[in-house]
C-alpha positions in Angstrom: -15.1 -20.1 -12.9 -15.9 -17.9 -10.1 -14.6 -17.9 -6.3 -16.6 -16.9 -3.3 -13.9 -15.7 -0.5 -15.2 -14.4 2.6 -14.0 -11.3 4.7 -10.9 -11.4 6.2 -10.0 -14.5 4.1 -6.6 -14.7 2.2 -6.6 -15.1 -1.1 -3.1 -16.4 -1.4 0.1 -15.8 1.0 3.3 -13.9 0.5 6.1 -16.4 -1.2 3.3 -18.8 -1.6 3.6 -20.7 -5.2 1.8 -19.0 -7.8 -0.4 -20.4 -11.0 -2.9 -18.1 -11.7 -3.9 -14.5 -11.2 -7.3 -12.9 -10.5 -10.1 -10.1 -11.3 -12.2 -9.2 -8.8 -16.4 -9.5 -9.7 -17.6 -7.4 -6.4 -15.9 -7.0 -3.5 -12.7 -6.0 -2.3 -8.9 -7.0 -1.9 -6.5 -5.3 -0.4 -2.8 -6.5 -1.6 -0.8 -6.7 1.9 3.3 -6.8 2.3 4.3 -6.9 5.9 1.4 -5.2 8.0 0.5 -2.4 5.7 -2.0 -2.2 2.3 -0.3 -1.2 -0.6 -3.0 -1.5 -2.9 -6.6 -2.1 -3.1 -8.1 -4.1 -5.9 -12.3 -2.9 -6.0 -14.4 -4.6 -9.4 -13.0 -4.9 -12.7 -9.6 -4.8 -11.0 -7.2 -7.6 -11.8 -4.0 -8.7 -9.3 -1.6 -11.8 -8.9 -0.3 -11.5 -12.7 3.0 -10.8 -11.7 2.9 -14.8 -10.7 2.5 -15.3 -14.4 5.1 -13.6 -15.7 8.0 -14.6 -13.7 7.4 -18.1 -12.4 8.1 -16.9 -9.4 6.5 -16.9 -5.2 4.2 -14.2 -4.2 5.4 -10.9 -4.0 2.7 -10.0 -1.8 -0.4 -11.4 0.6 -3.8 -11.0 -1.1 -6.9 -10.9 1.5 -10.3 -10.3 0.9 -11.5 -7.5 2.7 -15.3 -7.9 2.3 -17.2 -10.9 1.1 -15.8 -11.2 -2.7 -16.6 -12.8 -5.7 -12.9 -13.7 -8.0 -12.2 -14.5 -11.1 -9.7 -17.2 -11.5 -7.5 -16.7 -15.0 -4.5 -19.5 -15.6 -1.3 -19.6 -17.2 -3.2 -21.1 -20.7 -6.1 -18.3 -20.3 -4.1 -15.3 -19.3 -1.7 -16.1 -22.8 -4.5 -16.3 -24.8 -6.3 -12.9 -23.4 -2.6 -11.6 -24.0 -2.3 -12.5 -27.4 -6.1 -10.6 -28.3 
């Protein structure tokens, strides 16, 4: 299911528990560590997958740069996609 995130709204915070990853449909998300952007993710890009691999807290924060439409991918769906 798609989620819409308004501009300058956080998708998740650093060290938050992670149970899903996201794929950007439209818009842009900045991946942030401290005060700096380490990666910009646009349409077709994915982020947050590390939380599904290592079961640890988020290693960075994610903030929508503009209104952004995201597809949330949970662990079950991620496993299905990897197996395909």
